[in-house]
C-alpha positions as a Markdown table, in Angstrom:
| # | Residue | x | y | z |
|---|---|---|---|---|
| 1 | Met | 19.8 | 157.9 | 71.1 |
| 2 | Ala | 16.2 | 158.6 | 70.2 |
| 3 | Ile | 15.2 | 157.4 | 73.7 |
| 4 | Thr | 17.4 | 160.3 | 75.0 |
| 5 | Leu | 16.1 | 162.8 | 73.2 |
| 6 | Met | 12.5 | 162.1 | 73.6 |
| 7 | Ile | 13.0 | 162.0 | 77.3 |
| 8 | Gly | 14.8 | 165.3 | 77.3 |
| 9 | Ser | 12.1 | 166.8 | 75.1 |
| 10 | Phe | 9.5 | 165.6 | 77.6 |
| 11 | Val | 10.9 | 166.8 | 80.7 |
| 12 | Ala | 11.3 | 170.2 | 79.1 |
| 13 | Ile | 7.8 | 170.2 | 78.2 |
| 14 | Leu | 6.9 | 169.0 | 81.8 |
| 15 | Asn | 9.2 | 171.8 | 83.1 |
| 16 | Gln | 7.6 | 174.6 | 81.3 |
| 17 | Thr | 4.0 | 173.2 | 82.1 |
| 18 | Leu | 4.8 | 172.9 | 85.6 |
| 19 | Met | 5.7 | 176.4 | 85.7 |
| 20 | Ile | 2.8 | 177.6 | 83.9 |
| 21 | Ser | 0.4 | 175.9 | 86.5 |
| 22 | Ala | 2.4 | 177.8 | 89.5 |
| 23 | Leu | 1.7 | 181.2 | 88.0 |
| 24 | Pro | -1.6 | 181.8 | 89.7 |
| 25 | Thr | -0.4 | 180.6 | 93.0 |
| 26 | Leu | 2.7 | 182.9 | 92.6 |
| 27 | Met | 0.2 | 185.8 | 91.5 |
| 28 | His | -1.6 | 185.3 | 95.0 |
| 29 | Glu | 1.3 | 184.4 | 97.3 |
| 30 | Phe | 3.0 | 187.5 | 96.4 |
| 31 | Asp | 0.3 | 189.5 | 95.6 |
| 32 | Val | 1.6 | 190.6 | 92.1 |
| 33 | Pro | -0.6 | 191.5 | 88.9 |
| 34 | Ser | -0.4 | 188.8 | 85.9 |
| 35 | Ser | 2.3 | 191.1 | 84.2 |
| 36 | Thr | 4.8 | 191.1 | 86.8 |
| 37 | Val | 4.5 | 187.1 | 87.0 |
| 38 | Gln | 4.8 | 187.0 | 83.0 |
| 39 | Trp | 8.3 | 188.3 | 83.4 |
| 40 | Leu | 9.2 | 185.2 | 85.6 |
| 41 | Thr | 8.3 | 182.9 | 82.8 |
| 42 | Thr | 10.3 | 185.0 | 80.2 |
| 43 | Gly | 13.2 | 184.8 | 82.7 |
| 44 | Phe | 12.8 | 181.0 | 83.1 |
| 45 | Met | 12.8 | 180.5 | 79.3 |
| 46 | Leu | 15.6 | 182.7 | 78.7 |
| 47 | Thr | 17.8 | 181.1 | 81.3 |
| 48 | Asn | 16.9 | 177.6 | 79.9 |
| 49 | Asp | 17.8 | 178.9 | 76.2 |
| 50 | Ile | 21.2 | 180.2 | 77.5 |
| 51 | Met | 22.3 | 177.1 | 79.4 |
| 52 | Ile | 21.5 | 174.7 | 76.8 |
| 53 | Pro | 24.9 | 175.7 | 74.5 |
| 54 | Ile | 26.8 | 176.4 | 77.9 |
| 55 | Thr | 25.8 | 172.8 | 79.0 |
| 56 | Ala | 27.0 | 171.3 | 75.6 |
| 57 | Phe | 30.2 | 173.4 | 75.7 |
| 58 | Leu | 31.0 | 171.9 | 79.6 |
| 59 | Ile | 30.1 | 168.5 | 78.6 |
| 60 | Glu | 32.6 | 168.7 | 75.9 |
| 61 | Thr | 35.2 | 170.6 | 78.1 |
| 62 | Phe | 35.0 | 168.7 | 81.0 |
| 63 | Thr | 34.8 | 165.1 | 82.3 |
| 64 | Thr | 31.4 | 164.0 | 84.0 |
| 65 | Arg | 33.1 | 163.4 | 87.4 |
| 66 | Gln | 34.4 | 166.9 | 87.1 |
| 67 | Leu | 31.3 | 168.3 | 86.3 |
| 68 | Phe | 29.3 | 166.7 | 88.9 |
| 69 | Leu | 32.2 | 167.5 | 91.6 |
| 70 | Tyr | 31.9 | 170.9 | 90.6 |
| 71 | Ala | 28.4 | 171.2 | 90.7 |
| 72 | Met | 28.2 | 169.5 | 94.1 |
| 73 | Gly | 30.6 | 172.1 | 95.2 |
| 74 | Ile | 28.5 | 175.1 | 93.9 |
| 75 | Phe | 25.3 | 174.1 | 95.2 |
| 76 | Ala | 26.4 | 172.7 | 98.3 |
| 77 | Glu | 27.9 | 176.1 | 99.8 |
C-alpha cells in the first residue's frame, strides 16, 4: 500500500512538473501572454482535484473490467 501511494505521489508531482515546463512552449506556439497560459495550469489542477473523488466513487461502484471497457469505449470514439 505504501509503495502504491509513493508511486501515485511521484506521478502527480511529475505530471505537474511537466505541465509547468511546457508553459513557455505553449506561450510561444499559441502567441499568448503568460496570464492566459496560467489559466491553463489552474484548469489542469482543478480537473485533477475534481477527478480524484470521482475516480474513488467509480472504483467503489464498478468493477475494474467495467471501468476499463467504459473508458475504452469513450476514448475510442
